[in-house]
C-alpha positions, 0 to 999 in steps of 0.5 A: 655109817661111813667115815665121811659121815662120821667126820661130817658129824664131828665137823658139823658139831664143832662149827655149829656147836649144837645137835643140828650142827652135828646132824647137818654135818652127818647129813652132808657127810652121808651125801658126800659119801654117796657122791663118791660112790655115784661118781665112780659108777657114772665114771664107769658108765661114761656119764655124770649127774649134774642135777640139783636133786643129785644124791651126789650133792654135798649140800643135798640135805640143805637142798631137800629142806629148801625144796620142801619149804618152797613147795609149802610156800607155793602150795596156795599159789602165792609166796608171801614175804612172811613165809620167806622171812620164816625160812630165812630166819630158820637157816640163819639160826642153824647155819653160820652167816656165810652158809646161811647166805649161800642157801638163802641165795640158792632158795631164790632159784629153787622157788622158781623151779619145780621139784619132785617132793616125793623124791626129796622126802625119800632123801630125808627119810634116809638120814632122819629118824622119825622124831626128827621128821616129826620136827620137820613137819612142825617146821613146815606147819610153821611156814604155812602159819607164818602169814596168819592163816593155813590154807587147805592146799598147804595142809593137804601138801604137808599131810602128803609129805608126812605120808612120804615120811612114813608118819602115822595119821594119828601123829600127823593129826596131833601136829596139825591140831597144834596150829588150830584153836578150835576146842574140838581139836584138843582131843586130836592133840592128845591123839584120842576121840572126843568120845573118850572117857575121863580115865582115857583122857587122863591116860592119854595126857600122861602118855603124851606128856612123858613122850614129849617132855622137853627134858628129853631134848636137853642134849639136842639143838636150840631149835629142837628144844624150842619145838619140844617146849611148844609142843608140850605147852600145846599138850597142856593147853589141850588137856586143860581145855578138855578138863574145863569142858568135861569138868574134870579135876 
């Protein structure tokens, strides 16, 4: 971990007063550290990188997040107001007003351009843990669902992103099924097949309940806690659905 990353994390926590702040600060610090290295290399080669996607950008993480958000919004061919509002609210919750406004304004240009999704996912892989990438997939599904309907093209894109994030197919299916009300998807939420026995159903629920219990995220930011509670509720709902269908007590 570089000095710039540590300083960024400390400043981020002071500014944002939550886990997201520390994480964003760390991410920005990491990109700043990379910027110094890349600039030094470019200087020795007599070149520079001014690309929006440059690893050298101090705002690289926020840009990557906005680019992935834009990709999901454009997946079905129509950028909807509800989706735009969802992203705006997320950034307003996670950044101070001046930062949020800056990124929201930048988002307009990002929506008009095309970017390499695989590259942006790789960028995020370098600074986010698997659990954090799972929360990001949940956030992207939230964008897709904000208009009341998740299209096949949106699901396919988010699934591709999850592969870039090195998230297992089982974990992806669990997250995806959280956004559908089909009773048959209750088994997917628990990560089991519909042919599972009663004991397997109970075992899967206990395992998932322990893994995703909201208390594990008490030290994290408000958005993480909210997402954890939503996921835990989905697990409980899925278990209750299966219990009713099977007559399990």
